[in-house]
GUKOLSE-929866 format. One record per residue (C-alpha): x, y, z; residue number from 1. Coordinates in Angstrom, 1 decimal. Layout:
BEGIN
       u       v       w    k
       X       Y       Z  NUM
...
// end
This chain:
BEGIN
       u       v       w    k
    75.8    62.0    61.1    1
    78.6    60.6    63.3    2
    79.9    62.9    65.6    3
    82.4    65.1    64.3    4
    85.0    64.8    67.0    5
    85.6    61.7    68.1    6
    88.4    61.8    70.8    7
    91.1    59.3    72.1    8
    92.7    60.2    74.9    9
    96.1    58.8    77.2   10
    95.6    57.9    80.5   11
    97.1    60.8    82.5   12
   100.4    60.7    84.4   13
   100.7    62.6    87.6   14
   104.4    64.1    88.1   15
   105.4    64.6    91.6   16
   107.7    67.1    93.1   17
   108.9    67.8    96.5   18
   107.4    70.8    97.8   19
   110.4    73.7    97.2   20
   111.0    76.1   100.4   21
   109.3    79.2   100.2   22
   110.6    82.0    98.4   23
   111.6    85.5   100.6   24
   108.9    87.8    98.6   25
   109.6    91.2    98.3   26
   106.3    93.2    99.5   27
   105.5    94.7    96.3   28
   107.4    92.7    93.1   29
   107.7    89.7    94.9   30
   110.7    87.4    93.8   31
   111.3    89.6    90.6   32
   113.8    91.7    91.8   33
   115.4    89.7    94.6   34
   116.1    86.5    91.9   35
   119.7    86.0    91.1   36
   120.5    87.3    87.5   37
   120.5    85.5    84.4   38
   123.0    84.6    82.8   39
   124.1    87.2    80.4   40
   125.8    84.7    78.4   41
   123.2    82.0    77.9   42
   120.3    84.5    76.8   43
   117.9    83.1    74.0   44
   118.7    85.2    71.2   45
   119.2    85.2    67.4   46
   123.2    85.5    66.7   47
   124.1    88.8    68.0   48
   121.4    89.6    70.2   49
   122.5    91.9    72.9   50
   121.4    91.1    76.8   51
   117.8    93.4    76.8   52
   115.7    92.0    78.7   53
   117.1    89.7    81.1   54
   115.9    90.8    84.9   55
   113.9    94.2    84.3   56
   111.2    95.1    87.1   57
   107.9    95.9    86.3   58
   108.0    99.7    85.9   59
   110.9    99.0    83.5   60
   107.8    97.4    81.2   61
   105.4    99.6    81.5   62
   106.3   102.9    82.9   63
   104.9   104.6    85.8   64
   102.2   102.2    86.0   65
   103.9    99.7    89.0   66
   103.0   102.9    91.2   67
    98.9   102.2    91.4   68
    99.4    98.6    90.4   69
    97.6    95.5    92.6   70
    99.2    92.6    93.9   71
    96.9    89.7    93.6   72
    97.2    86.2    94.7   73
    96.5    83.6    92.4   74
    94.3    80.5    93.6   75
    96.4    77.5    95.5   76
    95.3    74.3    94.7   77
    95.5    71.3    92.0   78
    95.4    72.2    88.4   79
    93.3    70.1    86.5   80
    95.1    66.6    85.5   81
    97.0    66.6    82.3   82
    95.4    63.8    79.7   83
    97.4    64.4    76.9   84
    95.5    63.9    73.9   85
    95.2    62.0    70.7   86
    95.1    63.4    67.1   87
    91.6    63.7    66.4   88
    89.7    64.4    63.3   89
    85.9    64.9    62.1   90
    85.7    61.1    61.2   91
    87.5    59.8    64.3   92
    89.4    57.1    62.1   93
    92.9    58.7    63.2   94
    94.1    57.5    66.8   95
    97.1    57.9    68.4   96
    97.8    54.7    67.6   97
    97.2    55.0    64.0   98
    99.0    58.3    63.8   99
   102.1    57.9    61.4  100
   103.8    60.0    63.8  101
   106.6    58.6    66.2  102
   104.9    58.1    69.6  103
   106.5    60.2    71.9  104
   108.4    59.3    75.2  105
   106.1    59.5    78.4  106
   104.7    62.8    79.3  107
   106.9    64.9    80.9  108
   104.9    68.2    81.2  109
   106.2    69.1    84.8  110
   109.9    68.7    84.7  111
   111.8    71.3    84.9  112
   114.5    72.9    81.9  113
   116.6    74.2    84.0  114
   119.6    71.4    83.4  115
   119.7    72.8    79.7  116
   120.7    76.3    82.0  117
   122.8    75.3    84.7  118
   123.5    79.0    85.8  119
   120.0    80.5    85.4  120
   118.4    81.6    88.7  121
   116.6    78.8    90.8  122
   113.0    78.2    89.7  123
   110.4    75.7    90.9  124
   107.1    74.5    88.7  125
   105.2    72.9    90.7  126
   101.1    73.1    90.8  127
   100.6    75.6    93.4  128
   103.3    77.6    92.0  129
   101.6    81.1    92.0  130
   102.2    83.1    94.9  131
   101.2    86.4    96.3  132
   103.1    88.9    95.2  133
   103.7    87.9    91.7  134
   100.8    89.0    89.6  135
   100.3    92.6    89.8  136
    97.2    94.3    88.5  137
    98.0    97.5    86.5  138
    94.3    98.5    85.7  139
    90.9    97.2    86.9  140
    90.2    97.1    82.9  141
    92.1    96.0    80.5  142
    90.8    97.8    78.0  143
    91.6   100.9    79.2  144
    93.6   101.6    75.7  145
    91.1   101.5    73.6  146
    88.2   103.1    75.3  147
    88.0   105.4    78.5  148
    86.4   108.5    80.5  149
    83.6   110.3    78.3  150
    83.8   107.3    76.0  151
    83.1   104.3    78.1  152
    80.2   106.1    80.4  153
    78.7   106.8    76.8  154
    79.5   103.7    75.2  155
    78.4   101.6    79.0  156
    74.9   103.3    79.4  157
    73.7   105.3    76.2  158
    74.5   102.1    73.8  159
    71.9    99.6    75.0  160
    69.0   102.0    75.7  161
    69.9   103.2    71.8  162
    70.1    99.8    70.8  163
    66.6    98.6    72.6  164
    64.4   101.6    71.2  165
    66.2   101.2    67.7  166
    64.9    97.3    67.9  167
    61.7    98.4    69.2  168
    61.2   100.5    66.3  169
    62.3    98.7    64.0  170
    60.1    96.1    65.0  171
    57.4    99.0    65.1  172
    58.1   100.0    61.8  173
    57.6    96.6    60.0  174
    54.7    95.7    62.1  175
    53.1    99.0    60.5  176
    54.1    97.6    56.9  177
    52.7    94.4    57.1  178
    49.4    95.9    58.6  179
    48.8    98.4    56.2  180
    49.3    96.1    53.3  181
    47.1    94.0    54.8  182
    44.4    96.6    54.8  183
    44.8    97.5    51.6  184
    44.3    94.4    50.3  185
    40.9    94.5    52.1  186
    39.9    97.5    51.1  187
    41.0    97.1    47.2  188
    40.6    93.4    47.2  189
    43.5    92.7    45.4  190
    47.1    91.6    46.5  191
    50.2    93.9    46.6  192
    53.1    91.2    46.0  193
    55.7    93.7    45.2  194
    55.1    95.5    48.2  195
    55.3    92.4    50.3  196
    58.7    91.9    48.5  197
    59.8    95.1    49.0  198
    59.0    94.5    53.1  199
    61.1    91.1    52.6  200
    64.1    93.0    50.7  201
    64.2    95.7    53.6  202
    64.1    92.9    56.3  203
    66.8    90.8    54.7  204
    69.0    94.2    54.7  205
    68.8    95.2    58.2  206
    68.6    91.3    59.9  207
    72.7    91.6    60.4  208
    72.3    95.3    61.7  209
    69.3    93.6    63.7  210
    71.5    90.6    65.2  211
    74.0    93.3    65.9  212
    72.1    95.4    68.0  213
    70.4    92.5    69.8  214
    73.4    91.3    70.9  215
    74.9    94.8    71.8  216
    71.9    94.9    74.4  217
    74.4    92.6    76.4  218
    76.8    95.7    76.9  219
    75.1    96.1    80.0  220
    76.4    93.0    81.5  221
    79.8    94.1    82.9  222
    83.2    92.6    81.7  223
    85.5    91.9    85.0  224
    89.1    91.9    82.8  225
    91.8    93.6    84.8  226
    94.8    94.5    83.4  227
    97.5    92.0    84.9  228
   101.2    91.4    84.6  229
   103.2    88.4    85.8  230
   106.1    89.4    87.1  231
   109.1    87.4    88.6  232
   111.3    84.6    87.3  233
   109.5    81.7    88.9  234
   107.1    81.4    86.2  235
   105.0    77.8    84.5  236
   106.5    76.6    81.2  237
   105.3    77.7    78.2  238
   105.7    76.1    74.8  239
   105.4    78.8    71.7  240
   104.5    77.1    68.4  241
   105.0    79.2    65.1  242
   103.3    77.9    62.4  243
   104.2    78.6    58.6  244
   102.9    77.6    55.2  245
   105.1    79.2    52.4  246
   105.3    82.4    53.7  247
   107.8    84.8    52.8  248
   111.1    83.7    55.2  249
   112.0    87.2    56.2  250
   108.5    87.6    57.0  251
   108.9    84.5    59.1  252
   111.7    85.1    60.9  253
   110.8    88.4    62.1  254
   108.5    86.7    64.2  255
   110.4    84.2    65.3  256
   112.6    87.0    66.3  257
   110.2    88.8    68.3  258
   109.2    85.5    70.3  259
   113.1    85.5    71.2  260
   112.7    88.8    72.5  261
   109.9    88.3    74.7  262
   110.0    89.6    78.4  263
   110.4    85.9    80.1  264
   113.2    83.8    81.7  265
   114.4    82.0    78.5  266
   114.7    78.3    80.4  267
   111.0    79.0    81.0  268
   109.4    79.1    77.3  269
   110.5    77.2    74.0  270
   109.7    78.3    70.4  271
   109.4    75.7    68.5  272
   108.7    76.8    64.4  273
   106.2    74.4    63.0  274
   107.0    74.7    58.9  275
   104.5    72.9    56.7  276
   106.6    74.6    53.6  277
   109.5    72.8    54.3  278
   111.7    76.2    53.9  279
   115.5    74.9    53.8  280
   116.4    78.5    54.3  281
   114.2    78.7    57.6  282
   115.7    75.5    58.5  283
   119.2    76.3    58.4  284
   119.1    79.8    59.7  285
   117.2    78.3    63.0  286
   119.9    76.1    63.3  287
   122.4    78.8    63.4  288
   120.5    80.4    66.2  289
   120.2    77.3    68.2  290
   124.1    77.9    68.9  291
   123.0    81.2    71.2  292
   119.5    80.3    71.0  293
   118.8    76.8    72.6  294
   115.3    77.1    73.3  295
   114.6    77.8    69.4  296
   113.6    74.5    67.3  297
   112.4    74.0    63.9  298
   110.4    71.4    63.2  299
   108.7    69.9    60.0  300
   106.5    67.0    60.0  301
   106.5    63.9    57.3  302
   103.5    63.8    54.9  303
   102.3    60.3    54.1  304
   100.5    59.9    51.0  305
    96.8    59.1    51.4  306
    97.2    60.4    55.2  307
    95.1    63.5    55.7  308
    97.9    66.0    57.1  309
    94.5    68.6    57.8  310
    96.5    71.8    57.1  311
    97.1    74.1    60.6  312
    94.9    72.0    63.2  313
    97.7    69.0    61.9  314
   100.5    70.7    62.4  315
    99.8    72.2    65.6  316
    98.7    68.6    66.9  317
   102.0    67.6    65.5  318
   104.1    70.1    67.4  319
   102.2    69.5    70.5  320
   103.3    65.7    70.1  321
   106.9    66.6    69.5  322
   107.3    68.7    72.0  323
   107.1    65.7    74.6  324
   110.5    64.1    72.9  325
   112.6    67.3    73.8  326
   114.5    67.8    76.7  327
   112.3    68.2    79.6  328
   109.3    67.3    78.0  329
   106.0    69.4    77.2  330
   105.3    72.8    79.1  331
   102.0    72.7    80.7  332
   100.8    75.7    78.7  333
   101.2    76.1    74.8  334
   100.9    79.2    73.0  335
   100.6    79.9    68.9  336
   101.4    82.2    66.8  337
   100.7    82.9    63.0  338
   103.7    83.3    61.0  339
   103.5    87.1    60.4  340
   102.0    88.2    63.7  341
   104.9    90.1    65.7  342
   104.4    89.3    69.4  343
   104.7    92.5    72.1  344
   107.4    91.4    74.6  345
   105.2    91.7    77.4  346
   102.5    89.1    75.5  347
   103.3    85.7    77.6  348
   103.3    88.0    80.8  349
   100.0    90.0    80.1  350
    97.7    86.5    78.8  351
    99.3    84.1    81.4  352
    97.7    85.6    84.7  353
    94.2    85.1    83.3  354
    94.9    81.5    83.1  355
    96.6    81.1    86.2  356
    93.9    83.0    87.9  357
    91.6    80.9    87.3  358
    92.0    76.8    87.6  359
    89.1    76.5    84.9  360
    90.2    79.1    82.2  361
    91.5    76.7    79.4  362
    92.3    79.5    76.8  363
    92.7    83.5    76.7  364
    93.3    85.3    73.7  365
    94.2    89.2    72.6  366
    93.0    90.3    69.1  367
    94.5    90.5    66.3  368
    95.9    93.6    65.1  369
    97.2    94.9    61.9  370
    99.9    97.1    60.7  371
   100.1    97.2    56.8  372
    96.4    97.8    56.6  373
    95.7   100.7    53.7  374
    94.4   103.8    53.9  375
    90.7   103.9    54.5  376
    90.5   100.0    54.6  377
    88.3   100.1    51.3  378
    87.9    96.4    51.8  379
    87.5    96.2    55.5  380
    90.5    93.9    56.3  381
    90.9    95.3    59.4  382
    88.9    93.3    62.4  383
    88.3    96.3    64.4  384
    84.8    96.4    65.0  385
    84.9    92.0    66.0  386
    87.7    92.9    68.5  387
    86.3    95.8    69.9  388
    82.9    95.6    70.0  389
    81.7    92.3    69.4  390
    84.1    90.2    71.1  391
    84.2    92.0    74.4  392
    80.7    91.5    74.6  393
    81.2    87.8    74.2  394
    83.9    87.6    76.9  395
    81.5    89.5    79.0  396
    78.9    86.3    78.4  397
    81.7    83.8    78.9  398
    82.0    83.2    75.1  399
    85.2    84.3    73.9  400
    86.6    82.5    70.8  401
    90.0    81.6    69.8  402
    90.7    84.0    67.4  403
    93.9    81.9    65.5  404
    96.8    83.7    67.0  405
    98.6    84.9    70.1  406
    96.3    82.7    72.4  407
    97.6    80.9    75.1  408
    95.9    77.6    76.3  409
    96.4    75.2    79.0  410
    97.4    72.0    77.1  411
    95.4    69.5    80.0  412
    91.8    71.3    78.4  413
    93.4    70.9    74.8  414
    94.1    67.5    76.0  415
    90.9    66.6    77.3  416
    89.1    67.6    73.8  417
    91.7    65.7    71.9  418
    93.8    68.5    70.9  419
    93.3    70.7    68.2  420
    90.2    69.1    66.0  421
    91.0    68.5    62.6  422
    88.7    68.5    59.5  423
    87.8    72.5    59.6  424
    89.1    75.3    57.9  425
    88.1    77.2    61.6  426
    90.2    75.3    63.5  427
    90.3    78.3    66.0  428
    87.1    78.8    66.7  429
    86.2    74.8    66.9  430
    88.8    74.6    69.6  431
    87.3    77.5    72.2  432
    83.8    76.2    71.2  433
    85.3    72.1    72.3  434
    86.6    73.8    75.2  435
    83.1    75.5    76.0  436
    81.5    72.2    75.6  437
    83.4    70.5    77.8  438
    83.2    73.0    80.5  439
    86.2    74.9    80.6  440
    86.6    78.6    79.9  441
    87.8    81.1    78.1  442
    89.1    84.3    78.0  443
    89.6    87.8    75.7  444
    92.3    90.1    76.9  445
    91.3    93.1    75.4  446
    95.3    94.7    75.0  447
    97.3    95.0    72.0  448
    99.7    91.8    71.9  449
   100.1    91.3    68.3  450
   100.3    93.0    65.3  451
   100.0    91.2    61.6  452
    99.3    91.7    58.3  453
    96.4    91.6    55.9  454
    96.4    90.0    52.6  455
    97.9    92.4    50.3  456
    95.6    91.7    47.2  457
    91.7    91.3    46.2  458
    92.2    88.0    45.8  459
    93.7    86.9    49.1  460
    91.5    88.9    51.0  461
    88.3    86.6    48.9  462
    90.3    83.9    50.1  463
    90.6    84.3    53.7  464
    87.3    85.8    54.2  465
    85.3    82.9    52.5  466
    87.4    80.5    54.4  467
    86.1    81.7    57.8  468
    82.6    81.8    56.9  469
    83.0    78.2    55.4  470
    84.8    76.9    58.7  471
    82.6    79.1    60.9  472
    79.5    77.0    59.4  473
    81.1    73.9    58.6  474
    82.0    73.8    62.6  475
    78.7    74.9    63.3  476
    77.2    71.8    61.2  477
    78.8    69.1    62.4  478
    78.5    70.5    66.3  479
    74.7    70.7    65.3  480
    74.6    74.4    65.8  481
    76.2    73.7    69.1  482
    72.0    72.9    70.6  483
    72.5    69.6    71.6  484
    75.2    67.1    71.9  485
    77.6    65.7    73.9  486
    80.6    67.9    72.8  487
    78.5    70.7    73.9  488
    76.1    69.5    77.1  489
    78.3    71.8    79.7  490
    77.8    75.2    77.2  491
    75.7    77.6    78.6  492
    72.7    78.8    76.7  493
    74.6    82.6    76.2  494
    77.4    80.1    74.8  495
    75.1    78.3    72.7  496
    73.1    81.3    71.8  497
    76.2    82.7    70.7  498
    77.3    80.0    68.5  499
    73.9    79.7    66.9  500
    73.9    83.6    65.7  501
    77.3    83.4    64.0  502
    76.9    80.5    62.2  503
    73.1    81.6    61.2  504
    74.5    85.1    60.2  505
    77.0    83.4    58.1  506
    74.2    81.2    56.1  507
    72.2    84.3    55.9  508
    74.5    85.6    53.5  509
    72.2    83.5    50.7  510
    69.3    85.1    51.8  511
    70.7    88.7    52.0  512
    72.3    88.2    48.3  513
    68.7    86.9    47.0  514
    66.9    89.9    48.5  515
    69.4    92.4    47.4  516
    69.3    91.1    43.4  517
    65.9    91.3    43.9  518
    65.4    94.6    44.4  519
    66.4    96.1    41.2  520
    63.1    93.7    39.6  521
    60.8    95.1    42.1  522
    61.9    98.6    41.4  523
    61.5    98.3    37.5  524
    58.3    96.4    37.8  525
    54.8    99.2    37.3  526
    53.9    98.4    40.9  527
    53.5   100.5    44.4  528
    56.2    99.5    46.5  529
    54.2   101.0    49.6  530
    50.7    99.8    50.1  531
    48.6   101.6    52.4  532
    44.6   102.0    52.6  533
    44.5   106.0    53.3  534
    47.0   109.1    53.7  535
    46.6   108.6    57.2  536
    48.6   105.2    57.0  537
    51.1   106.4    54.8  538
    52.0   109.9    57.1  539
    52.1   107.1    60.1  540
    54.4   105.1    57.8  541
    56.2   107.8    57.1  542
    57.1   108.8    60.6  543
    57.8   105.6    61.8  544
    60.5   105.4    59.2  545
    61.9   108.8    60.3  546
    62.1   107.3    63.9  547
    63.8   104.6    62.7  548
    66.5   106.0    60.5  549
    67.2   108.3    63.4  550
    67.2   106.2    66.3  551
    69.6   104.2    63.7  552
    72.0   106.5    63.0  553
    72.5   107.2    66.8  554
    72.8   103.7    67.6  555
    75.3   103.7    64.9  556
    77.5   107.0    66.5  557
    77.7   105.4    70.0  558
    77.4   101.6    69.1  559
    80.6   102.2    67.3  560
    82.6   104.2    69.6  561
    85.7   101.4    71.0  562
    86.3   100.9    67.4  563
    85.4   104.1    65.7  564
    82.7   105.2    63.9  565
    84.0   105.4    60.2  566
    85.1   101.3    61.0  567
    81.8   100.4    62.0  568
    80.1   101.9    58.6  569
    83.1   100.6    56.8  570
    81.7    96.8    58.1  571
    78.4    97.9    57.3  572
    79.0    97.9    53.6  573
    81.2    95.3    53.8  574
    78.7    92.8    54.7  575
    76.4    93.9    51.6  576
    79.4    94.0    49.1  577
    80.8    90.3    50.0  578
    77.4    88.6    50.7  579
    77.7    87.2    47.1  580
    81.1    85.8    47.6  581
    80.1    84.1    50.6  582
    76.7    82.8    49.4  583
    78.7    81.4    46.1  584
    81.3    79.7    48.3  585
    78.8    78.2    51.1  586
    76.4    76.4    48.2  587
    79.2    75.3    46.3  588
    80.9    73.7    49.5  589
    77.7    72.3    51.1  590
    74.8    72.0    48.4  591
    76.0    71.5    45.3  592
    76.9    67.9    43.9  593
    80.7    68.4    42.5  594
    79.7    67.7    39.1  595
    77.6    71.0    39.2  596
    80.1    73.2    40.4  597
    80.3    72.3    43.8  598
    83.9    71.8    45.3  599
    86.1    70.6    48.2  600
    87.1    72.7    50.9  601
    90.5    74.4    50.2  602
    92.9    76.0    52.5  603
    95.5    78.3    51.7  604
    97.1    80.1    54.5  605
    96.9    84.2    54.1  606
   100.7    85.2    54.5  607
   101.6    82.7    51.5  608
    98.8    84.5    49.1  609
   100.8    86.1    46.7  610
    99.6    89.2    44.8  611
    99.5    88.5    41.4  612
    98.6    92.5    40.5  613
   100.8    93.7    42.9  614
    98.2    96.8    43.3  615
    99.3    98.1    46.4  616
   102.9    98.7    45.1  617
   103.4   102.1    43.4  618
   106.0   100.7    41.7  619
   105.2    97.3    40.3  620
   101.3    97.8    40.4  621
    99.6    95.8    37.3  622
    98.2    98.2    34.3  623
    94.5    99.2    34.7  624
    93.7    96.8    32.2  625
    94.9    93.8    33.7  626
    93.6    95.1    37.0  627
    89.8    95.2    35.7  628
    90.0    92.3    33.9  629
    91.3    90.0    36.8  630
    89.3    91.8    39.1  631
    86.0    92.0    37.1  632
    86.3    88.6    35.4  633
    88.4    86.3    37.2  634
    86.8    87.6    41.0  635
    83.7    87.9    39.3  636
    83.4    91.5    40.4  637
    81.5    91.8    37.0  638
    78.5    90.8    38.6  639
    79.0    93.9    41.2  640
    79.1    96.2    38.5  641
    76.0    95.1    36.1  642
    74.1    94.8    39.5  643
    74.3    98.8    40.1  644
    73.8    99.7    36.5  645
    70.5    97.9    36.2  646
    69.7    99.4    39.8  647
    70.0   102.5    37.6  648
    68.2   101.7    34.9  649
    65.5   100.3    37.4  650
    65.4   103.3    39.3  651
    65.3   105.6    36.0  652
    62.4   103.6    34.7  653
    60.2   103.9    37.5  654
    60.7   107.4    38.1  655
    59.8   108.1    34.4  656
    56.7   106.1    34.7  657
    55.6   107.6    37.5  658
    56.1   111.5    36.2  659
    54.5   110.8    33.2  660
    51.6   108.7    34.6  661
    51.0   111.2    37.6  662
    49.1   114.5    36.5  663
    49.0   116.8    40.2  664
    52.3   117.8    41.9  665
    50.5   116.1    44.8  666
    50.3   112.7    43.1  667
    54.0   112.9    41.6  668
    55.7   113.1    44.8  669
    53.5   110.6    46.7  670
    54.4   108.4    43.1  671
    58.1   108.6    43.7  672
    57.9   108.3    47.4  673
    55.9   105.1    47.3  674
    58.1   103.5    44.7  675
    61.8   104.0    43.9  676
    62.3   107.3    46.6  677
    61.2   105.8    49.8  678
    63.3   106.9    52.4  679
    65.5   106.0    53.4  680
    67.0   105.6    49.8  681
    68.0   101.7    50.5  682
    69.4   101.6    47.0  683
    71.8   104.3    47.1  684
    73.9   102.7    50.1  685
    73.7    99.2    48.5  686
    75.0   100.7    45.0  687
    77.9   102.0    47.1  688
    78.6    99.1    48.6  689
    78.1    97.2    45.3  690
    80.7    99.7    43.4  691
    83.3    99.3    45.4  692
    85.4    96.2    44.0  693
    85.3    98.1    40.9  694
    86.7   101.4    42.5  695
    89.3    99.1    44.3  696
    90.7    98.1    40.8  697
    90.7   101.5    39.0  698
    92.1   103.3    42.2  699
    93.9   100.8    44.6  700
    95.1   102.1    47.6  701
    99.2   102.5    47.9  702
   100.9   101.0    50.8  703
   104.6   101.2    51.8  704
   106.8    98.7    51.8  705
   106.4    96.3    55.0  706
   110.0    97.3    55.9  707
   109.1   101.3    56.2  708
   106.5    99.7    59.0  709
   108.3    98.5    60.8  710
   111.1    99.4    63.6  711
   113.9    97.4    63.7  712
   116.8    97.5    66.1  713
   120.1    97.6    63.8  714
   122.2    95.3    66.2  715
   119.6    92.9    66.7  716
   117.4    92.6    64.1  717
   114.0    92.6    66.3  718
   111.3    94.9    64.9  719
   108.3    96.0    66.0  720
   105.3    98.1    63.9  721
   105.6   101.8    64.4  722
   103.1   103.5    65.8  723
   101.5   105.1    62.7  724
   101.1   102.0    61.2  725
    99.1   100.7    64.1  726
    96.5   102.6    62.9  727
    94.1   103.5    59.9  728
    94.6   106.4    58.2  729
    91.7   108.8    57.2  730
    91.6   109.0    53.4  731
    89.0   111.4    51.1  732
    86.9   107.9    50.2  733
    85.6   107.8    53.8  734
    84.1   111.6    53.3  735
    82.1   110.5    50.2  736
    79.9   107.7    52.3  737
    79.9   109.9    55.0  738
    78.2   112.5    52.8  739
    75.7   109.4    51.3  740
    74.9   108.8    54.6  741
    73.9   112.2    55.5  742
    72.2   113.1    52.5  743
    69.8   109.7    52.8  744
    69.2   110.7    56.2  745
    68.4   114.4    55.4  746
    66.2   112.9    52.8  747
    64.1   110.9    55.1  748
    64.0   114.2    57.8  749
    62.7   116.2    54.5  750
    60.0   113.7    53.8  751
    59.2   113.6    57.4  752
    58.7   117.4    57.1  753
    56.8   117.3    53.8  754
    54.2   114.6    55.3  755
    52.8   117.2    57.8  756
    51.5   119.3    54.4  757
    50.8   117.0    51.9  758
// end
């Protein structure tokens, strides 16, 4: 297989600036308060935007925090040389010389933009620009708002211990199951194929939990990521790219307005809207805004017939090339926002310090959070478990991923890997992986710095999540699962392991789906599912099963603390009902030829997915028959419904046979337990999870209009999500699912107690 990422680099061009005179730093704020005031008339804003954030103090930014802050000194010395990268693709055929886009002017990343703002404060941009007093530490932990106090203590120390105990019990339980099946075969001289199949099903269902538990052991590794703020006006230049492709104009403009409202000197950053949807409305509006916002730009790349445009990665690469031709050249840093992601005003000042404090930090990224998640989040659309549990652990191990929006990257680091890799649906994961492979570091900034929207219908959710899974697997194949190769040669063992595990879990959906669909077949067969040679072995199996269930439940309570217990359970159910969809897409994309149903990967931006059913709009919601037909037939959720009925029929048949064949009470109880009612009744949880698409079609959640979720300034038009919209509201369905978990746990405890008397 040829190398998936072929790079073509231009020689780096050094630019030298005279050493500026050392500024007289304020003992607390550095130059932040002593800098000359910004020109009120030249503030970058949409038309009519008042002067809001010219020269605020840090205490204005975060009230009451500056008194306890610690001032840090960023390291001096040269930053890595900047070598702007060529367009890269997996085929390696499209280099800068063959690019259809105009060749940019010579690189000018370290030239000042100050000529555009003649009245703005005196600013300098040099390699060792960061001086003592310009980066403030607000807290020793950046995740203080998510987990603190007793919760942090419980999570920090009890989660790894319970995870280790749960893992040990998993091994013991399955070890006993296998050992006792072998003993039974030797004693009776018969094979127990269904018992082996049932064990395989149990293991398959447990593998995702098993892998997550193993990964959670690294919670013991302390994560050193303080909460920082960049203060003052002597800050580096940043190009903020907003990518869009057919999203609603209002949605995009809200993001642009929020970007204009950032607390950052207007002569030190640019906002570039990269429009792949060629919206004339967006173009005209931004041209009007340029009169009062000279740092706002609209760009729409040309697309030539027969030339791959590489979707979002190609759009970003075009923007990285195009900014070289803008006045002042390209910035030393680039930042990216999705079209629907509204940044907080301190976004740049919160993320940039993590790159400035470490010369080898190539990329820093905050979590993706959302403000339109429906009550109870029935489809598990939020990413709370990933961003609050998984990603901090990965960050502690040096494996933070680029999550696609809100990140800031050092352009010299991107240049070294040829800018954003083309040819993958997961350009964000591929980019961070290549940066790690090239020896750069990545950081996860655990602060709430951006809020976006989730797909508003069932089909949009499926397209988004299957695209993520396909992109992850595709990147893994092309990078040899990060196990070897020149492009990952500088990755550590933890970094290689993380990339391998997440790709493996995506592929494992195929085996998980096969095991789930084998469950009713095993249940309906009139053979014992639990094999043992004597009653003592059966008792030990029940005791091991009980201990495993109890430890797993305790582990869930502690492990899910950062994201919330209900969020963690919701994610477990999501893995089950979503597995058939992901499996089908992976098989179609990587296994089947086109004449057998295989299909090329297709990309569709989440924000551009229109809801044909409007199922979350109480006024425009499609009638129930249409919702059922679309979800059960068009989106193939009918297989989920059929599966549930198949399992229930299998349980009924198995139970009937046991009650008819066995004549004693003890025989009936043991027969039920060793067939359909083996604790912890896994088929109940599986059926409950598979029933979710049907309940969603019958009773979809009601969401308010997007405007009702936002606090909008009537004068400026700038909006941010309301505090209530940032949280997932409780719904009765949550209590129903918890009742199921409680019932299965209580049933397991009852069987455990009964084993001492029967």
